[in-house]
C-alpha positions in Angstrom: 10.6 -11.4 -23.7 10.3 -7.6 -24.0 6.5 -7.6 -23.8 6.6 -10.0 -20.7 9.0 -7.5 -19.0 6.8 -4.6 -19.8 3.8 -6.5 -18.5 5.7 -7.0 -15.2 6.3 -3.3 -15.0 2.5 -2.8 -15.5 1.8 -5.1 -12.6 4.3 -3.3 -10.5 2.8 0.0 -11.3 -0.7 -1.3 -10.6 0.4 -2.5 -7.2 2.1 0.8 -6.4 -1.1 2.6 -7.4 -3.1 0.3 -5.1 -0.7 1.2 -2.3 -1.2 4.9 -3.1 -4.9 4.5 -2.9 -4.6 2.6 0.4 -2.4 5.4 1.8 -4.9 8.0 0.7 -7.8 6.2 2.3 -5.9 5.7 5.5 -4.8 9.4 5.5 -8.4 10.4 5.1 -9.5 8.3 8.0 -6.7 9.7 10.1 -7.7 13.2 9.1 -11.4 12.5 10.0 -10.2 11.2 13.4 -8.2 14.4 13.8 -4.9 12.5 14.0 -3.1 15.2 12.1 0.3 13.7 12.8 -0.7 10.3 11.3 -2.5 12.0 8.4 0.7 14.0 7.6 3.0 10.9 7.7 0.6 9.1 5.4 0.5 12.1 3.0 4.3 12.1 2.9 4.4 8.3 2.2 1.9 8.9 -0.6 4.0 11.6 -2.1 7.1 9.3 -1.9 5.1 6.4 -3.6 3.9 8.8 -6.3 7.4 9.8 -7.1 8.5 6.1 -7.0 5.7 5.3 -9.4 6.9 7.9 -11.9 10.4 6.5 -11.7 9.1 3.0 -12.4 7.0 4.4 -15.3 10.2 6.0 -16.7 12.1 2.8 -16.3 9.3 1.0 -18.2 9.4 3.5 -21.0 13.2 3.2 -21.1 13.0 -0.6 -21.2 10.5 -0.5 -24.1 12.8 2.0 -26.0 15.7 -0.3 -25.5 13.9 -3.4 -26.7 12.4 -1.6 -29.7 15.9 -0.4 -30.6 17.2 -4.0 -30.2 14.5 -5.4 -32.5 15.5 -3.1 -35.4 17.8 -5.7 -36.6 20.8 -3.7 -37.5 21.8 -2.8 -33.9 21.1 0.9 -34.4 18.7 2.8 -32.2 16.5 5.6 -33.2 17.6 8.9 -31.7 14.7 10.9 -30.4 14.4 14.6 -29.7 13.9 14.7 -26.0 11.9 17.9 -26.2 9.5 16.5 -28.6 6.5 14.7 -27.2 5.1 11.8 -29.1 1.5 12.4 -29.9 -0.7 9.4 -29.4 -4.1 9.1 -30.9 -6.8 7.7 -28.6 -8.9 5.0 -29.9 -12.3 6.3 -30.9 -15.1 5.4 -28.4 -16.9 2.2 -29.0 -14.2 0.4 -31.0 -12.9 -1.7 -28.2 -14.8 -4.0 -26.1 -16.5 -2.2 -23.2 -14.7 -2.6 -19.8 -17.9 -3.9 -18.1 -17.8 -7.0 -20.5 -14.7 -8.2 -18.5 -16.5 -8.6 -15.1 -18.1 -12.0 -15.8 -15.1 -13.7 -17.5 -12.7 -12.5 -14.7 -15.1 -13.9 -12.0 -15.5 -17.1 -13.9 -11.8 -17.5 -14.3 -11.3 -17.0 -10.7 -13.9 -19.6 -9.8 -12.2 -22.0 -12.2 -8.9 -21.4 -10.5 -10.4 -22.1 -7.1 -11.1 -18.6 -6.0 -7.8 -17.0 -6.8 -5.0 -17.0 -9.3 -2.0 -15.2 -10.7 -2.6 -12.4 -13.1 -1.2 -14.4 -16.0 -3.5 -17.4 -15.1 -6.6 -15.3 -14.9 -5.8 -13.4 -18.1 -5.2 -16.7 -20.0 -8.7 -17.9 -19.0 -10.3 -14.5 -19.7 -8.8 -14.5 -23.2 -10.2 -18.0 -23.8 -13.6 -17.1 -22.5 -13.8 -13.8 -24.6 -12.0 -15.1 -27.8 -15.1 -14.7 -29.9 -15.9 -11.3 -28.4 -12.4 -9.7 -28.7 -12.1 -7.6 -31.9 -9.1 -6.3 -33.9 -8.7 -3.3 -31.6 -8.8 -5.4 -28.5 -6.1 -7.8 -29.6 -3.8 -5.0 -31.0 -0.9 -3.9 -28.8 -1.2 -0.5 -27.0 1.0 2.2 -28.6 3.6 1.6 -25.9 3.9 -2.0 -27.2 3.8 -3.2 -23.6 0.6 -5.3 -23.8 -2.6 -5.9 -25.8 -5.4 -3.5 -25.3 -7.8 -6.1 -23.9 -5.1 -7.0 -21.2 -4.9 -3.4 -20.2 -8.8 -3.2 -20.1 -8.9 -6.3 -17.9 -6.3 -4.8 -15.5 -8.4 -1.6 -15.2 -11.5 -3.7 -14.8 -9.8 -5.5 -11.9 -9.2 -2.2 -10.2 -12.9 -1.2 -10.5 -14.0 -4.7 -9.2 -11.7 -4.3 -6.1 -13.3 -0.9 -5.4 -16.8 -2.5 -5.8 -15.8 -5.4 -3.4 -16.1 -8.1 -6.1 -12.4 -8.8 -5.8 -10.2 -8.8 -2.8 -8.2 -5.7 -2.0 -5.7 -7.5 0.3 -4.7 -10.6 -1.8 -1.0 -11.3 -2.4 0.8 -9.1 -4.9 0.2 -10.3 -8.5 -2.8 -12.5 -7.3 -6.5 -11.8 -8.0 -9.0 -13.2 -5.6 -12.8 -13.3 -5.7 -14.8 -12.3 -2.7 -18.2 -13.6 -1.5 -19.7 -10.5 -3.1 -18.1 -11.4 -6.4 -19.5 -15.0 -6.2 -23.0 -13.6 -5.4 -22.6 -11.2 -8.4 -21.7 -14.0 -10.7 -24.7 -16.1 -9.6 -27.1 -13.3 -10.2 -25.8 -12.7 -13.8 -26.2 -16.4 -14.8 
């Protein structure tokens, strides 16, 4: 239950980041068209969304903290020094599966799902396609405990694929959708 909720926070954060990117692109176009009033309004919305994203991230961290405290078994929670930052060690380069390895499984999953599917549906298929390729680092949970490392990598890959035009940038929230360019890319890989 706790990990599912943290995953939902991650989806929300991803959607907010997509909106921030769209606002940034629209603002840049308005600026290029010398529509400074529009560019300023979009910049203000972008700032508001950035602040909102930070609040959601804080809520996610608070949620994870509450769940971890709940799972201790004795009802006690760990008191943390708010002035002390937790040091996280980054995983050494090359230990996890490279992000570009997710392209084909994501596109294949979307084809299997008829061209589009929910994040959960897509990730379930990606996991089954990549089962033999995912290593111990991929299947381990991130330090935040919110999701497994490979799920995080797949979500970041989706972002890159949207930027490359392989996945739709205007699909419904929480839905991944393949584009014609994505279908062509998949055919050339086979």
